N, C-alpha and C positions, 0 to 999 in steps of 0.2 A: 450177375448170372455167371455160371460156370458151364463150359462146354467140354465134353470129353471126346477125343478122337482116337479110335482104337482100331486094331486090325493086325494082320500078320506082319512080321518083319519084311520090309521091302514093299509094303502096300502104299507107303507115302504118308503115314500118320504125322511124322515130324514136319515134313515139308508143308502139308496142308495146315498143320497147327500154327506154324510160323506165319504163313500167308494170311490165314484167317485172322489171327491176332493183329497183324499189321493193318488189315482192311478195316477191322472194327475199332482199332485203337485200344485194344485190350492187352493184358500181359500174357505172355506165352510161357508155359511150364512144360517140362517133359519128365515122364515117370522114371526114365532111366537115371536122371540126375539124383533121384531119391533112392532108387533101388541099389545102385552101385556106388561104392566109395570111390573118390577120385584117386586113381592110380595111373601109372605109366609103365606099360601100355594100359589102356582103359578096359573096363568090363572084366576085371579079374577077381575082385573081392566084393561080396555082397554086404550091404549095410544091414544091421540088426533090424528086424521087422518093426519093432516098437519105435525105434528111432526114425526110420523112414516115414512111418505113419505120422509121427508128431511133426516132423519137418514139413511134410506136405500139407497137413491140416493148418499149420501156422501160416504157410505161404498163401493158401487159398483164402484164409480168413482176412489177410491184410491186402490181398491183391485186388479186391473189388471184382470187377468183371475179368474173367481169365479163361484161356483155352489150355487144356491139359492134353498132351499127346502121349501115346504109349499104351500101357496096360496096367490096370490096378485090380485085376481079378484076384480075389482072395485077400485083399488088403483090409477088408472090414467094411460093414455097411455105412459107417460114419463117413467114409470117403466114397465108396461105390455108389451111394445114393445122394451125393452132394451136387449133382449136375441137373441143369435144366434141359439139357439136350445131350444125347450120346450119338455120335456119328461113327458108323462102322464101315470100314473100307475093305473091299475084297478085290483081289486081282488073281488071275490064273498063276499057277506055280512057275511056268516058264518065264513070264514077265517079271515076277518078283525075283526069281533067282538070278536072272541076268542083271537086274538092277543091283542086287546085293553083291554080286561078284565085282561089278564095276566100281561100286562104292568102296568095297574093301581094298581094292587095288589102288584107288585114288587116295584113300586115307592112310593106308599102312604099307602099301607096296606089295602086299601079299594077302591072299584070301584064306582066312582060317578054315580049314576043311571041317573041323568039328562044328563050327558055327553054321556053315553052309549045309551040313548034313542035318543038323537040328532044324534049320529053317525050312528045308525041303520037305519035311514031314508034316507040315502044318495041316494040309488038307486031310491026311489020313489020321493024324493025331500022334504027336511025339509022346514019349514017356512022361515028360514033365514040361511045364510051361504052357505057352499059348498053343491052341489048336482050334480048328474050325468048329468042332463039336463043342468044345468048352466055351468058345465065344458065343455060339448060338444059344447054349443053355444059359449063359450069363446074361445075354441081351434080353432073353425072355423074362428074366426076373427084375428088370429095371422098372423103376416107378415113374420115370420120365419118358418123353417121346424118344424114339430111336429112328434115326435116318440111316438107311443103308445105301451106300454108293458102291455098286458092284460091277463097274466097268471102268476101263482105262479112259481118262480124259485129262485135258490140260488142267493145271492147278487152278487157274482163274475160274474155270467152269465149276470145279468142285467148290470153290469159295462161294460162287453165286448160288449153288444148290443149297449150301448150308445156310447162307444168309436168308434165302427165301423161306427156309423152314423155321426160322426164328419166330417166336410169337411177337405180335405187334406190341410196342411200348407206347401206350397213349401219352401224347405230349400235353403239357399244361399250356393253355392258351396264353399264359403270361411268359412263356419260355423266351429267353433273351434272343434265341435264334430266329424267332418269327418277326418279320418286318415287311409284311405285305406281299410275300411270295405267291399267295393265292391268285393274284392277278394274272400271273403268267405260268403258274405250275399246276393249278387245280385241274385234276383229271389228266395230267400229262402222261405220256407213255415213255417208259425208260427200259433200258436193257443193261445187263452187266457187261462191261467192256474194259479192255486194257486202255489206258489213257493214250490219246493221240490228239495233237493240237487241232483246233478248229480250222485253221488255215495256215499256210506257210508263213513263218515269222511270228506265229503265236507261241509264246514261250511257256505259258502255264494257264491254268484255270483255278477257280476256287469253288468249294462246295457252296451251293446256293443258300445253305442254312448257316453252317458254322464257320465257313470261310477257310476250311482246311485246303491246303494247296495240292493241286494235281500237277505233276510235271514229270518230264523224262530225265531231268538232271538233278533236281534238289535232293540232298541226302535224306531228308526226312519227309519228302513229298510222297503223296499217294501215287501209286502206279496203276491202280484200277479202281473202278467205282461204277455207279449207275449214271448212265448218260442218255440224253435224248438221241434219237436216230441220227440227227445232223451233227452230234457231238458238240453242240453249242452250250448246253447246260449240263453240269455235273453235280452229283450228290454223293457224299460219302456213305458208306454202309450204315454206320450208326444213325445218321440223320434220316436215311431212307426208311429205316425201321421205325424211328420215332414219329415221323410225319406221314408215313404211307397212308394210314387210315384217315387222318385229319384232312389231307390234301387229295384223297382219292387217287393217289399215284398208282399207275398201272404198270405191270411188269410183263415184258414179252421176251 
């Protein structure tokens, strides 16, 4: 499955894309990597349209499950309709512009006035590129479900909203991950949470199904997932989707 996260510059599409891909164990791709040629400083030279389309199609084809952040408006139906879910992020201009100014200063030591001017016109509609009106028109033409997240919230809450919107993936009863969990998980209530140890001295936990590690320290460990209210049992996002229906797992 492919998920596309789009919105105005500064709305958090790349941040959410990375976090969601990590939570799901999927590959993360970003449209800017295909739209722009690698230059120093970056974002100076556009890649030929046919080339960027071919590169993105190839990466989507070999990636399996993937999250693509950015914007592919006008790239062609072969890519624009390649998603099982589109997530649209919207934030007010004042929040976005403050984030962009801070990001530009942190990355480059100076905020590009031309870029900031272009980004500030999103709600009204700039002469070219992304705008709210263009995005709304594009979203209305999509053939897949569209999830709109139009308020400021922590990244982990956005991830939870997206995961909850994913269609269930019925699991095969012979799945290697099933080994009697129904005895203690059938009908259990979970919530999306940042990982925290069950008690002091508890270093890590594992997904009840696949064994993926939850920890605050491990380099490759998961930092968030579905947990029971007491934080004793943890389930990673892919397994929660795979076994939610089978186990009648409830989400609060």
